[in-house]
C-alpha positions as CSV (number, residue, x, y, z in Angstrom):
1,M,0.0,0.0,0.0
2,G,2.9,2.3,0.8
3,R,4.3,1.8,-2.6
4,Y,1.0,2.8,-4.2
5,K,0.8,5.8,-2.0
6,W,4.1,7.1,-3.3
7,L,3.0,6.3,-6.9
8,I,-0.2,8.4,-6.4
9,L,1.9,11.3,-4.9
10,F,4.3,11.2,-7.8
11,S,1.4,11.3,-10.3
12,V,-0.1,14.3,-8.5
13,L,3.3,16.1,-8.6
14,C,3.6,15.4,-12.4
15,A,0.1,16.7,-13.0
16,F,0.9,19.8,-11.0
17,C,4.1,20.4,-12.9
18,S,2.2,19.8,-16.2
19,C,-0.5,22.4,-15.2
20,K,2.2,24.8,-14.1
21,K,4.0,24.5,-17.4
22,Q,0.7,25.3,-19.3
23,V,0.3,28.6,-17.5
24,E,3.9,29.9,-18.0
25,L,3.8,33.5,-19.3
26,V,4.9,34.3,-22.8
27,D,6.4,37.5,-24.0
28,P,3.8,40.0,-25.2
29,E,3.6,40.8,-28.9
30,I,5.4,44.0,-29.6
31,A,3.6,46.7,-31.6
32,I,5.4,49.2,-33.8
33,E,3.9,52.7,-33.2
34,N,4.2,56.3,-34.3
35,V,6.7,55.9,-37.2
36,Y,7.6,59.2,-38.7
37,V,10.3,60.9,-40.7
38,E,11.9,63.7,-38.6
39,F,14.1,65.4,-41.2
40,I,15.1,65.0,-44.8
41,K,18.4,66.2,-46.4
42,S,19.9,65.4,-49.8
43,N,22.1,62.6,-48.3
44,Q,20.3,61.8,-45.0
45,V,16.9,60.8,-43.6
46,D,16.2,60.8,-39.8
47,I,13.5,58.4,-38.6
48,N,11.8,58.1,-35.2
49,Y,9.3,55.5,-33.9
50,K,8.1,53.7,-30.7
51,L,7.7,50.1,-29.6
52,S,4.9,49.1,-27.3
53,H,7.1,47.0,-25.1
54,V,10.8,46.8,-24.2
55,G,11.2,43.1,-24.5
56,Y,13.3,43.2,-27.6
57,Q,17.0,42.3,-28.3
58,A,17.5,44.8,-31.1
59,T,15.5,47.1,-33.3
60,G,16.0,49.4,-36.3
61,V,15.2,49.9,-39.9
62,S,15.8,47.9,-43.1
63,Y,15.9,50.1,-46.3
64,Y,16.8,50.0,-49.9
65,K,16.9,52.2,-53.0
66,K,13.5,51.9,-54.7
67,T,15.1,51.0,-57.9
68,E,17.3,48.3,-56.2
69,P,15.1,46.3,-53.9
70,A,17.5,43.4,-53.7
71,T,20.1,45.6,-51.9
72,V,18.8,45.9,-48.3
73,I,20.7,47.7,-45.6
74,L,20.0,47.4,-41.8
75,V,20.5,50.3,-39.5
76,N,20.0,49.9,-35.7
77,A,18.2,52.5,-33.6
78,I,19.1,54.0,-30.3
79,R,16.7,54.8,-27.5
80,E,16.2,58.3,-26.3
81,S,13.6,58.4,-23.5
82,D,10.6,56.6,-24.9
83,L,11.6,57.3,-28.5
84,L,13.7,55.1,-30.9
85,K,15.9,57.2,-33.3
86,L,18.2,56.5,-36.3
87,S,19.6,58.1,-39.4
88,L,19.9,56.7,-42.9
89,Q,23.2,58.3,-44.1
90,G,25.3,58.4,-47.3
91,L,22.1,58.5,-49.4
92,E,21.9,59.8,-53.0
93,A,20.2,63.2,-53.7
94,N,16.8,63.3,-55.3
95,T,16.3,59.5,-54.8
96,E,13.5,57.5,-53.4
97,Y,14.1,55.0,-50.6
98,V,11.8,52.4,-49.1
99,F,12.1,51.4,-45.4
100,K,10.4,49.4,-42.8
101,V,10.9,48.9,-39.0
102,F,12.1,45.6,-37.5
103,Y,12.8,44.3,-34.1
104,K,14.3,41.1,-32.7
105,Q,12.6,39.1,-30.0
106,N,13.5,35.6,-28.7
107,N,16.2,35.5,-31.4
108,E,13.6,35.9,-34.1
109,Q,13.6,39.0,-36.3
110,K,10.1,40.5,-37.0
111,A,9.4,43.2,-39.5
112,D,6.6,45.7,-39.8
113,T,4.1,44.8,-42.5
114,K,4.0,48.5,-43.5
115,E,6.6,50.0,-45.8
116,Y,7.4,53.7,-46.0
117,T,8.7,55.6,-49.0
118,V,10.8,58.8,-48.7
119,K,12.6,60.9,-51.2
120,T,15.8,62.9,-50.5
121,L,16.2,66.5,-51.5
122,T,17.9,67.6,-54.7
123,A,21.4,69.0,-54.4
124,E,20.1,72.3,-55.7
125,M,17.5,72.6,-52.9
126,A,19.8,71.2,-50.3
127,K,22.2,74.1,-50.6
128,F,19.7,76.4,-48.9
129,A,19.8,74.1,-45.8
130,L,16.4,75.1,-44.6
131,E,15.7,73.9,-41.0
132,V,13.5,74.6,-38.0
133,K,16.0,74.9,-35.2
134,S,13.5,74.7,-32.3
135,T,13.0,71.3,-30.7
136,G,9.3,72.2,-30.0
137,I,6.8,74.8,-31.1
138,N,4.2,76.3,-28.8
139,Y,0.6,77.0,-29.8
140,D,-2.2,78.8,-28.0
141,E,-5.6,77.5,-27.1
142,K,-6.9,78.1,-30.6
143,G,-3.9,76.4,-32.2
144,N,-2.2,79.6,-33.4
145,F,1.6,79.3,-33.7
146,T,4.7,81.1,-34.9
147,L,8.0,79.4,-35.9
148,D,11.3,80.4,-37.5
149,I,12.9,78.6,-40.4
150,E,16.7,79.2,-40.8
151,G,18.8,78.6,-43.9
152,E,21.6,79.7,-46.2
153,N,21.1,82.5,-48.7
154,I,17.3,82.5,-48.2
155,N,17.4,86.1,-49.5
156,N,18.0,84.6,-53.0
157,L,14.6,82.8,-53.0
158,N,11.7,84.2,-54.8
159,L,9.1,84.1,-52.1
160,S,6.2,84.0,-54.6
161,E,7.5,80.6,-55.6
162,L,8.1,79.3,-52.1
163,D,5.2,77.3,-50.7
164,I,5.4,76.2,-47.1
165,K,2.6,74.2,-45.3
166,V,2.2,72.7,-41.9
167,N,0.2,69.5,-41.9
168,Q,-0.8,70.4,-45.5
169,A,-2.4,73.7,-44.2
170,A,-1.3,77.0,-45.7
171,V,0.7,79.5,-43.6
172,T,1.7,83.1,-43.7
173,I,5.4,83.6,-44.7
174,G,7.4,86.6,-43.6
175,Y,10.4,88.3,-45.3
176,P,13.9,86.9,-44.8
177,T,15.9,88.5,-41.9
178,L,19.7,88.4,-41.7
179,L,21.1,86.4,-38.7
180,S,24.8,86.4,-39.5
181,N,27.0,86.4,-42.7
182,K,24.9,84.4,-45.3
183,R,22.5,82.9,-42.8
184,Y,18.9,84.1,-42.7
185,K,15.6,83.2,-41.1
186,I,12.0,83.6,-42.2
187,T,9.1,83.5,-39.8
188,I,5.8,81.7,-40.6
189,K,2.5,81.9,-38.8
190,G,-0.4,79.5,-39.0
191,T,-2.9,77.4,-37.1
192,V,-2.9,73.7,-36.2
193,N,-5.4,71.4,-34.5
194,P,-4.8,72.4,-30.8
195,V,-3.7,68.9,-29.7
196,N,-0.1,68.1,-28.5
197,G,1.6,66.0,-31.1
198,N,4.0,66.0,-34.1
199,N,3.3,68.1,-37.1
200,S,5.1,68.1,-40.5
201,V,6.6,71.3,-42.0
202,Q,6.9,70.9,-45.7
203,G,8.4,73.4,-48.2
204,L,8.3,73.4,-52.0
205,Y,10.3,75.8,-54.2
206,Q,9.5,76.0,-57.8
207,G,7.7,72.7,-57.4
208,K,10.7,70.9,-55.8
209,E,10.9,69.9,-52.1
210,I,13.2,72.2,-50.2
211,L,12.2,71.3,-46.7
212,F,10.6,68.4,-44.8
213,Q,10.7,68.3,-41.0
214,T,8.5,66.8,-38.3
215,I,8.4,68.9,-35.0
216,P,6.5,68.4,-31.7
217,F,3.8,71.1,-31.1
218,V,3.0,71.8,-27.5
219,F,0.3,73.9,-25.9
220,D,1.7,76.9,-24.2
221,G,-0.4,76.9,-21.0
222,D,-2.4,74.9,-18.6
223,R,-5.3,72.8,-19.8
224,Y,-7.5,70.0,-18.4
225,W,-6.2,66.5,-18.7
226,L,-8.3,63.3,-18.2
227,T,-6.8,60.0,-17.2
228,A,-8.9,56.9,-17.6
229,Q,-7.7,53.8,-15.7
230,L,-9.2,50.4,-16.4
231,S,-11.1,49.2,-13.3
232,A,-11.9,45.7,-12.0
233,T,-15.6,46.4,-12.0
234,R,-17.8,44.9,-14.7
235,G,-19.0,47.0,-17.6
236,Y,-22.7,46.0,-17.6
237,Y,-24.0,49.5,-16.9
238,A,-23.4,49.8,-13.2
239,S,-26.1,51.3,-10.9
240,V,-24.9,52.6,-7.5
241,F,-27.0,52.0,-4.4
242,N,-25.6,52.9,-1.0
243,N,-22.1,52.8,-2.5
244,E,-22.6,49.2,-3.8
245,L,-22.7,48.3,-7.4
246,Y,-25.8,46.6,-8.9
247,Y,-26.2,45.3,-12.5
248,F,-29.5,44.6,-14.3
249,Y,-29.2,42.1,-17.2
250,N,-30.2,38.7,-18.3
251,K,-33.5,39.1,-16.4
252,Q,-31.6,39.1,-13.1
253,V,-30.2,41.6,-10.6
254,F,-26.6,41.2,-9.7
255,K,-24.5,42.7,-6.9
256,W,-20.7,43.3,-7.2
257,N,-18.5,41.8,-4.4
258,D,-15.5,44.1,-4.4
259,T,-13.5,41.8,-2.0
260,E,-14.0,38.7,-4.1
261,Q,-14.1,40.6,-7.4
262,R,-17.2,38.8,-8.6
263,L,-20.9,39.2,-9.2
264,S,-23.6,37.4,-7.3
265,A,-27.3,37.2,-8.2
266,T,-29.6,38.9,-5.6
267,G,-32.9,39.1,-7.4
268,S,-34.8,39.0,-10.7
269,I,-36.1,41.7,-13.0
270,Q,-39.9,41.6,-12.8
271,E,-41.5,40.7,-16.1
272,G,-42.9,43.6,-18.0
273,T,-40.7,46.2,-16.2
274,I,-37.3,47.2,-17.6
275,D,-35.0,45.7,-20.2
276,G,-31.6,44.5,-19.3
277,N,-28.4,46.7,-19.3
278,V,-30.0,49.9,-17.9
279,I,-28.8,52.2,-15.2
280,G,-30.8,53.0,-12.1
281,F,-30.6,56.4,-10.3
282,Q,-30.7,56.2,-6.5
283,F,-33.0,58.3,-4.4
284,D,-33.9,57.3,-0.8
285,D,-34.3,53.5,-0.8
286,Q,-35.0,52.9,-4.5
287,L,-33.3,52.8,-7.9
288,F,-35.3,54.7,-10.5
289,F,-35.0,53.7,-14.2
290,R,-35.7,55.7,-17.4
291,P,-39.3,56.1,-18.6
292,V,-40.5,53.5,-21.0
293,K,-43.5,53.0,-23.2
294,A,-46.5,51.4,-21.6
295,A,-49.9,50.6,-23.1
296,Y,-53.5,50.9,-21.8
297,S,-56.8,49.8,-23.3
298,P,-59.9,51.6,-21.9
299,N,-62.2,49.3,-23.9
300,Q,-61.7,45.7,-22.7
301,N,-64.0,44.5,-25.5
302,D,-61.8,46.1,-28.2
303,I,-58.1,45.5,-27.7
304,S,-57.3,47.5,-30.8
305,D,-58.6,50.6,-29.0
306,Y,-55.5,51.5,-26.9
307,Y,-53.0,54.2,-26.3
308,N,-49.4,54.5,-25.1
309,Y,-48.0,56.6,-22.2
310,P,-44.7,56.9,-20.3
311,E,-44.1,54.8,-17.3
312,I,-41.3,54.6,-14.7
313,Y,-40.2,51.6,-12.8
314,S,-38.2,51.5,-9.6
315,Y,-36.4,48.7,-7.7
316,S,-35.8,48.5,-3.9
317,P,-32.6,46.4,-3.3
318,G,-33.6,46.1,0.4
319,T,-36.9,44.3,-0.3
320,N,-36.4,43.2,-4.0
321,K,-39.7,45.0,-4.7
322,W,-40.6,46.6,-8.0
323,S,-42.8,49.7,-8.3
324,A,-44.5,51.4,-11.2
325,Y,-45.3,55.1,-11.8
326,S,-47.7,55.9,-14.7
327,F,-48.0,59.2,-16.6
328,K,-51.3,58.5,-18.3
329,E,-52.1,62.2,-18.6
330,Q,-49.4,62.2,-21.4
331,K,-51.0,59.5,-23.4
332,Y,-50.6,59.4,-27.2
333,V,-51.6,57.4,-30.2
334,P,-49.3,54.4,-30.7
335,G,-46.6,55.0,-33.2
336,T,-46.9,58.8,-33.1
337,H,-44.4,59.6,-30.4
338,V,-41.0,58.5,-29.1
339,I,-39.9,58.8,-25.4
340,G,-36.4,60.4,-25.2
341,N,-34.0,62.6,-23.4
342,N,-34.7,61.2,-20.0
343,N,-32.7,62.7,-17.1
344,Y,-33.0,62.3,-13.3
345,F,-31.6,64.9,-11.1
346,V,-31.6,65.8,-7.4
347,H,-31.9,69.5,-6.5
348,K,-32.1,70.9,-3.0
349,G,-32.7,67.4,-1.7
350,E,-35.6,66.6,-4.0
351,L,-35.8,64.2,-6.9
352,Y,-36.9,65.2,-10.4
353,V,-37.2,63.5,-13.7
354,A,-37.2,65.2,-17.1
355,Y,-38.0,63.6,-20.4
356,S,-39.4,64.3,-23.9
357,L,-42.2,63.1,-26.1
358,N,-40.9,63.5,-29.6
359,E,-43.0,63.6,-32.7
360,G,-41.8,63.3,-36.3
361,R,-38.1,63.3,-37.4
362,G,-36.5,66.7,-38.1
363,A,-33.7,67.8,-40.5
364,V,-31.1,68.0,-37.7
365,P,-29.8,64.7,-36.4
366,N,-31.3,63.7,-33.1
367,A,-34.0,66.3,-33.6
368,Y,-37.8,66.0,-34.1
369,L,-40.4,68.2,-35.7
370,K,-42.1,68.6,-32.3
371,S,-40.8,67.8,-28.8
372,Y,-42.8,68.1,-25.6
373,N,-40.5,68.4,-22.6
374,F,-41.8,67.5,-19.2
375,I,-40.4,67.8,-15.6
376,S,-41.9,65.9,-12.8
377,H,-41.2,66.0,-9.0
378,Y,-41.2,62.9,-6.8
379,N,-43.4,63.5,-3.7
380,R,-41.9,61.6,-0.8
381,L,-45.2,61.6,1.1
382,T,-47.4,60.2,-1.6
383,K,-44.5,58.3,-3.3
384,Q,-45.8,59.5,-6.6
385,F,-44.5,61.8,-9.4
386,E,-46.3,65.1,-9.8
387,S,-46.0,67.5,-12.7
388,A,-43.6,70.3,-11.9
389,A,-43.0,72.3,-15.1
390,S,-42.5,72.1,-18.9
391,L,-39.6,73.7,-20.7
392,A,-40.6,76.8,-22.6
393,I,-37.7,76.6,-25.1
394,E,-36.9,74.3,-27.9
395,I,-33.9,72.1,-26.7
396,I,-32.6,68.6,-27.5
397,N,-30.2,66.3,-25.7
398,F,-30.7,68.3,-22.5
399,H,-29.5,67.5,-19.0
400,F,-30.2,69.1,-15.7
401,I,-27.2,69.4,-13.2
402,S,-27.4,70.8,-9.7
403,I,-24.2,72.5,-8.3
404,N,-24.1,74.2,-5.0
405,N,-27.9,74.5,-4.9
406,Q,-27.9,76.2,-8.3
407,L,-29.6,74.3,-11.1
408,Y,-28.2,74.3,-14.7
409,L,-29.6,73.1,-18.0
410,T,-27.4,72.0,-20.8
411,G,-28.3,71.0,-24.4
412,L,-28.6,71.9,-28.0
413,V,-30.7,74.9,-29.1
414,P,-31.7,75.9,-32.6
415,V,-29.6,78.2,-34.7
416,Y,-31.6,80.4,-37.1
417,D,-30.4,82.2,-40.2
418,Q,-32.7,84.7,-41.9
419,G,-35.7,83.1,-40.0
420,F,-34.8,79.5,-41.0
421,K,-33.7,76.9,-38.6
422,V,-30.4,75.7,-40.0
423,S,-28.6,73.8,-37.2
424,A,-28.2,73.5,-33.5
425,T,-25.6,74.7,-31.0
426,F,-24.6,73.8,-27.5
427,A,-25.9,76.2,-24.7
428,V,-26.0,76.4,-20.9
429,F,-28.8,78.0,-18.8
430,K,-29.2,78.8,-15.2
431,V,-32.5,77.6,-13.8
432,D,-34.4,79.2,-11.0
433,D,-36.8,77.5,-8.5
434,N,-39.7,78.1,-10.9
435,F,-37.8,76.5,-13.8
436,K,-37.3,79.9,-15.5
437,L,-34.2,79.9,-17.7
438,Q,-31.4,82.4,-18.1
439,E,-28.9,81.7,-20.9
440,V,-25.3,82.0,-19.6
441,Y,-23.4,80.3,-22.5
442,R,-23.9,79.7,-26.2
443,G,-21.2,78.1,-28.3
444,G,-20.1,78.8,-31.8
445,T,-21.7,81.1,-34.3
446,V,-24.4,81.0,-36.9
447,A,-21.9,80.0,-39.6
448,Q,-20.0,77.6,-37.3
449,P,-22.2,76.3,-34.5
450,L,-20.9,74.1,-31.7
451,T,-22.8,71.0,-32.4
452,F,-22.3,67.8,-30.5
453,F,-24.6,65.4,-28.8
454,P,-23.8,64.8,-25.1
455,S,-24.2,61.2,-24.1
456,S,-23.4,61.7,-20.5
457,V,-23.3,64.7,-18.2
458,I,-22.3,64.9,-14.5
459,A,-21.3,67.4,-11.8
460,Y,-17.5,67.1,-11.2
461,D,-15.4,69.4,-9.0
462,Q,-18.0,72.2,-9.0
463,K,-18.1,72.0,-12.8
464,I,-20.2,70.2,-15.5
465,L,-18.4,67.3,-17.2
466,I,-19.7,66.3,-20.6
467,V,-19.0,63.3,-22.9
468,A,-19.6,64.2,-26.5
469,K,-18.1,61.0,-27.8
470,P,-15.5,58.4,-26.5
471,D,-12.5,60.7,-27.4
472,D,-14.2,64.1,-26.8
473,F,-14.8,65.4,-23.2
474,K,-15.7,68.9,-22.3
475,L,-15.9,70.8,-19.0
476,F,-18.2,73.8,-18.3
477,D,-17.1,76.0,-15.5
478,P,-20.0,78.0,-14.0
479,S,-17.6,80.4,-12.2
480,D,-16.3,81.9,-15.5
481,Q,-19.1,80.6,-17.7
482,K,-16.6,79.1,-20.2
483,L,-16.5,75.7,-21.9
484,Y,-13.1,73.9,-21.9
485,Q,-11.9,71.0,-23.9
486,V,-10.6,68.1,-21.8
487,F,-7.6,66.3,-23.4
488,L,-6.9,62.6,-22.9
489,K,-3.8,61.5,-21.2
490,N,-4.5,58.0,-22.6
491,N,-6.9,56.6,-25.1
492,I,-10.2,55.0,-24.1
493,P,-10.5,52.0,-26.5
494,N,-14.3,51.9,-26.7
495,I,-16.8,52.8,-29.4
496,Y,-19.5,53.3,-26.8
497,L,-19.6,54.9,-23.3
498,G,-22.6,54.2,-21.1
499,G,-22.7,56.9,-18.4
500,F,-20.9,58.1,-15.3
501,F,-21.2,56.8,-11.8
502,N,-19.6,57.7,-8.4
503,Y,-18.3,54.8,-6.4
504,N,-16.0,54.8,-3.4
505,N,-15.6,58.6,-3.7
506,K,-14.2,58.1,-7.2
507,L,-15.7,58.8,-10.7
508,Y,-16.2,56.0,-13.1
509,L,-17.4,55.7,-16.7
510,N,-19.2,52.7,-18.1
511,G,-17.5,51.4,-21.3
512,S,-17.9,48.5,-23.7
513,Q,-18.0,45.5,-21.3
514,T,-15.7,47.3,-18.8
515,S,-15.5,50.5,-16.8
516,Y,-12.9,53.2,-16.2
517,E,-11.8,55.2,-13.2
518,I,-11.7,58.8,-14.3
519,S,-9.6,61.7,-12.9
520,I,-9.1,65.2,-14.3
521,V,-6.3,67.6,-13.4
522,K,-5.3,71.0,-14.8
523,G,-1.7,71.4,-15.9
524,R,0.7,71.2,-18.8
């Protein structure tokens, strides 16, 4: 028996080692990123790029003359900070070369599938030695910039035949100014997209390339920066109740266990109430969900005689009880209206819901020919919603936000030109206790309206944070009544974002099957 015991133990150890071998980590696949040509001369091309991971043995560029593809030359790169840099030297003037990036990992050389073609300057153009000496160019909040181009004998150029562009956009070119001996500079002014990054400066003289250089452009001042960190919570549209996360999907109610990092079923979605993957808004002991379409037939003998109306459902996690709130006074003929633009908000300790009944599609996206906007107040004593007000203005994609006991309304309002409604632009209103509106901000102009469709809006640091789309965040500051662009420190790889929620004193954003912890700071 003892011999069999040791045999069993040996088998278990073998199985354990086998399992352990199966879960050994492998080196991550390296991605080649941000390849660009930094500078071109008649005999030299400088190239920069990045690799997503540092687990490589060597890296560089393979290149050849376009007319001699069989003659391939390898040049290794050197790392400077997070950038890999190299120079192709001893090149022929006015000649096309083809290059691609490679790296060596686990003794295997891997090459980028993408090839790049670059052409050296002619010897005639190279003698002017045009170059931007600055290592970085500053721009203002609107993208305006100024930069100097230095070179030899620039005074001999016919400026009417000199064409300089930044990122293919035209610029204003100044007259040459003498620096020393035969060296001159010309100053150019223009506008770029106000986002930090590399921009190409390209010059043509008499149709021939005289300058190509890539330069970092950096905002000259403080701005708002958003960092999105992937969280461990699930991305099934989290609802927060007493600082615990609930999820409603697959006809069940789930609760997130933060310690065990898992979901557990706590109840079921009552038949005929809400669909899955929706977000509840907590007030007192309930989670309230967006208004949905309900049906009512006053004539039980004729089921074709019925109408629709909005209805709200709520769920109490403490009792697993579902409740319904009907708005039959806003009944409508089936198929004639759409419920939209629902928005819960708490102001001065009271719960309100705002929503629209929309009729007929309009010319502007997300707009209708007619919209009826309603605001209802939740009565704690009767536990019913009561009509509070209706919006007297035409507004779509609206959201109410309460900050320091001051209520604000954001949304898109019509833009008129010669009496015709031509578009919509973003606006912000202060709202008094009687729901009277005072406009405090209107973006854009008649010719260039500020049109975007906010998907999520929330109060953040005494400001109003807005998601226009997954890579477009904005911040409205009531203190100076200005709208600021919020720039991303890192990308959010989602095509859909499902709303903000506060959890453990932190702000989160629902994404595609995941969620992100959000933080915003002001700085450079």
